[in-house]
N, CA, C and O of each residue as an XYZ file, in Angstrom:
272
protein
N       4.381     25.560    -32.277
C       3.144     26.259    -32.731
C       2.502     26.087    -31.501
O       2.941     25.637    -30.443
N       1.151     26.606    -31.867
C       0.674     26.731    -30.350
C      -1.243     26.127    -31.016
O      -1.514     25.932    -32.201
N      -1.950     26.013    -30.170
C      -2.671     25.391    -30.643
C      -4.043     25.094    -29.937
O      -4.131     23.999    -29.381
N      -5.356     26.121    -29.886
C      -6.167     26.207    -29.230
C      -7.271     26.193    -29.604
O      -7.554     26.870    -30.592
N      -8.478     25.257    -28.809
C      -9.455     24.974    -29.417
C     -10.731     25.990    -27.839
O     -10.519     25.967    -26.626
N     -11.633     26.540    -28.412
C     -12.156     26.871    -27.298
C     -13.694     25.679    -27.827
O     -14.290     25.301    -28.836
N     -13.701     25.466    -25.842
C     -14.570     24.169    -25.744
C     -15.615     24.239    -25.179
O     -16.389     23.306    -24.965
N     -15.783     25.757    -24.775
C     -17.553     25.985    -24.124
C     -17.604     27.517    -24.277
O     -16.688     28.291    -23.998
N     -18.873     27.846    -24.785
C     -19.462     29.172    -24.867
C     -19.811     29.706    -26.131
O     -19.888     28.941    -27.091
N     -20.098     31.280    -26.298
C     -20.911     31.485    -27.868
C     -19.815     30.373    -28.944
O     -20.231     29.501    -29.707
N     -18.474     30.722    -28.715
C     -17.788     30.330    -29.544
C     -17.097     28.909    -29.852
O     -16.009     28.603    -30.339
N     -18.121     28.218    -29.393
C     -17.545     26.661    -28.958
C     -16.729     26.312    -30.203
O     -17.463     26.787    -31.070
N     -15.900     25.896    -30.716
C     -15.459     25.244    -31.585
C     -14.563     26.262    -32.268
O     -14.291     26.079    -33.454
N     -14.254     26.933    -31.860
C     -13.203     28.581    -33.187
C     -11.763     27.629    -32.287
O     -11.667     26.931    -31.278
N     -11.131     27.974    -33.033
C      -9.560     26.849    -33.733
C      -8.748     28.305    -33.286
O      -9.097     29.415    -33.688
N      -7.976     28.132    -32.673
C      -6.484     29.444    -33.056
C      -4.891     28.432    -33.820
O      -4.992     27.244    -34.128
N      -4.330     28.775    -33.889
C      -3.426     28.627    -34.599
C      -2.163     29.485    -34.385
O      -1.995     29.538    -35.604
N      -1.171     30.172    -33.929
C      -0.095     30.544    -33.510
C       1.030     29.557    -33.540
O       1.208     28.399    -33.160
N       1.973     30.840    -34.375
C       3.126     29.681    -35.367
C       4.289     31.495    -35.275
O       4.059     32.535    -35.891
N       5.646     31.156    -34.117
C       6.600     31.635    -34.200
C       8.153     31.544    -35.289
O       9.117     30.801    -35.106
N       7.994     32.375    -36.209
C       9.388     31.747    -37.049
C      10.409     32.981    -36.757
O      10.200     34.191    -36.847
N      11.713     32.194    -36.335
C      12.741     33.251    -36.114
C      13.557     33.178    -37.710
O      14.147     32.359    -38.415
N      13.192     34.438    -37.718
C      13.825     35.352    -39.316
C      15.539     35.848    -39.210
O      16.425     35.913    -40.062
N      15.514     36.072    -38.117
C      16.736     36.340    -37.287
C      17.236     36.535    -35.970
O      16.496     36.086    -35.095
N      18.377     37.126    -35.553
C      18.748     37.439    -33.971
C      17.406     38.727    -33.247
O      17.035     39.019    -32.110
N      17.058     39.167    -34.584
C      16.425     40.497    -34.264
C      15.112     40.330    -34.776
O      14.586     41.420    -34.549
N      14.214     39.552    -35.374
C      13.192     39.842    -36.083
C      12.634     37.970    -35.911
O      13.184     36.873    -36.007
N      11.465     38.414    -35.660
C      10.749     37.132    -35.797
C       9.268     36.905    -36.497
O       8.441     37.735    -36.120
N       8.836     36.036    -37.345
C       7.710     36.334    -38.030
C       6.491     35.196    -37.004
O       6.705     34.045    -36.624
N       5.421     35.929    -36.822
C       4.474     35.742    -36.589
C       3.200     35.131    -37.289
O       2.773     35.944    -38.108
N       2.624     34.249    -37.256
C       1.627     33.972    -38.244
C       0.724     33.157    -37.198
O       1.008     32.217    -36.456
N      -0.873     34.101    -37.484
C      -1.798     34.057    -36.010
C      -3.419     33.035    -37.616
O      -3.707     33.631    -38.654
N      -3.771     32.243    -37.413
C      -4.649     31.051    -37.855
C      -5.604     31.328    -36.805
O      -5.414     31.379    -35.590
N      -6.917     31.540    -37.635
C      -8.303     31.677    -36.086
C      -9.011     30.917    -36.822
O      -8.647     31.648    -37.743
N      -9.639     30.198    -37.302
C     -11.120     29.652    -37.979
C     -12.177     30.000    -36.480
O     -12.122     29.362    -35.428
N     -13.077     31.156    -36.771
C     -13.288     31.628    -35.473
C     -15.135     30.960    -35.659
O     -15.700     31.215    -36.723
N     -15.794     30.267    -34.730
C     -17.450     29.641    -34.662
C     -17.922     30.507    -33.557
O     -17.629     30.897    -32.427
N     -18.826     30.595    -34.508
C     -20.656     31.783    -33.452
C     -20.909     31.393    -32.953
O     -20.020     30.610    -32.618
N     -22.105     31.189    -32.184
C     -23.158     30.300    -31.974
C     -25.015     31.047    -33.137
O     -25.198     31.575    -34.234
N     -25.646     30.727    -32.291
C     -26.761     30.701    -33.623
C     -27.159     32.210    -33.818
O     -27.752     32.691    -34.783
N     -26.757     32.773    -32.829
C     -26.438     34.693    -33.311
C     -25.625     34.832    -34.488
O     -25.860     35.524    -35.479
N     -24.728     34.154    -34.276
C     -23.330     34.274    -35.351
C     -24.194     34.150    -37.032
O     -24.143     34.955    -37.962
N     -25.058     32.641    -36.922
C     -24.955     32.177    -38.439
C     -25.478     34.016    -38.682
O     -24.523     34.474    -39.311
N     -26.361     35.017    -38.501
C     -26.652     35.711    -38.889
C     -25.188     36.413    -39.237
O     -24.638     36.629    -40.317
N     -24.787     36.681    -37.859
C     -23.766     38.296    -38.031
C     -22.708     37.802    -38.277
O     -21.769     38.596    -38.227
N     -22.407     36.525    -38.595
C     -21.081     35.761    -38.164
C     -19.799     36.558    -39.470
O     -18.743     37.130    -39.199
N     -20.468     36.279    -40.973
C     -19.855     36.585    -41.976
C     -19.419     38.389    -41.606
O     -18.224     38.499    -41.333
N     -20.036     39.441    -41.577
C     -20.074     40.743    -41.014
C     -18.848     40.559    -39.935
O     -17.752     41.013    -40.263
N     -19.005     39.837    -38.514
C     -17.935     40.097    -37.875
C     -16.922     39.621    -37.652
O     -16.327     39.811    -36.591
N     -16.421     38.779    -38.744
C     -15.586     37.693    -39.504
C     -14.287     39.231    -40.106
O     -13.362     39.729    -39.465
N     -14.545     39.402    -40.839
C     -13.849     40.494    -41.828
C     -14.055     41.646    -40.859
O     -12.987     42.255    -40.908
N     -14.811     42.234    -40.054
C     -14.288     43.041    -39.432
C     -13.160     42.711    -38.002
O     -12.413     43.565    -37.525
N     -13.207     42.149    -37.809
C     -11.873     41.219    -37.126
C     -11.110     40.672    -37.589
O     -10.111     40.284    -36.983
N     -11.333     40.467    -38.804
C      -9.917     40.465    -39.506
C      -9.493     41.573    -39.955
O      -8.280     41.624    -39.753
N      -9.917     42.609    -40.528
C      -8.989     44.075    -40.752
C      -8.614     44.533    -39.596
O      -7.606     45.239    -39.582
N      -9.530     44.172    -37.951
C      -8.816     45.329    -37.062
C      -7.388     44.576    -36.461
O      -6.563     45.240    -35.832
N      -7.204     43.149    -36.724
C      -6.204     42.673    -36.632
C      -5.387     43.278    -37.111
O      -4.634     44.083    -36.562
N      -5.463     42.733    -39.023
C      -4.235     43.545    -40.131
C      -4.093     44.571    -39.839
O      -2.897     44.805    -40.009
N      -4.874     45.938    -39.254
C      -4.972     47.088    -38.961
C      -3.770     47.426    -37.609
O      -3.379     48.542    -37.267
N      -3.258     45.720    -36.851
C      -2.988     46.330    -35.172
C      -1.241     45.683    -35.413
O      -0.159     45.862    -34.854
N      -1.743     44.881    -36.548
C      -0.218     44.293    -37.400
C       0.788     45.051    -38.197
O       2.014     44.954    -38.250
N      -0.336     46.082    -38.996
C       0.207     47.021    -39.823
C       0.739     47.687    -39.060
O       1.949     47.854    -39.211
N       0.048     48.337    -37.934
C       0.721     49.579    -36.877
C       1.822     49.066    -36.546
O       2.859     49.691    -36.767
N       1.855     47.386    -35.738
C       3.283     46.834    -34.946
C       4.422     47.210    -36.352
O       5.352     48.007    -36.233
N       4.200     46.679    -37.263
C       5.202     46.452    -38.691
C       5.929     48.036    -38.680
O       7.123     48.277    -38.508
N       4.501     49.299    -38.986
C       5.232     50.193    -39.056
C       6.217     50.819    -37.914
O       7.054     51.616    -38.339
N       6.215     50.591    -36.737
C       6.906     50.828    -35.577
C       8.024     50.379    -35.691
O       8.815     50.798    -34.846
N       8.585     49.360    -36.746
C      10.531     49.411    -35.960
C      11.214     50.642    -36.471
O      12.375     50.886    -36.141
């Protein structure tokens, strides 16, 4: 497990957790958990940005899952 926290900048306080769980010799499950913190501007647009980021990450994961 890798856990990282942003300590400076507009996204200060954002926490990223990545877990790799081997399922077999040729497969690994990847879990990504992100708690995104936005600055002052983010309080206005944060809800929309979080939704868009989540959708784009899911699209990326789906793309790689289909290329197996």
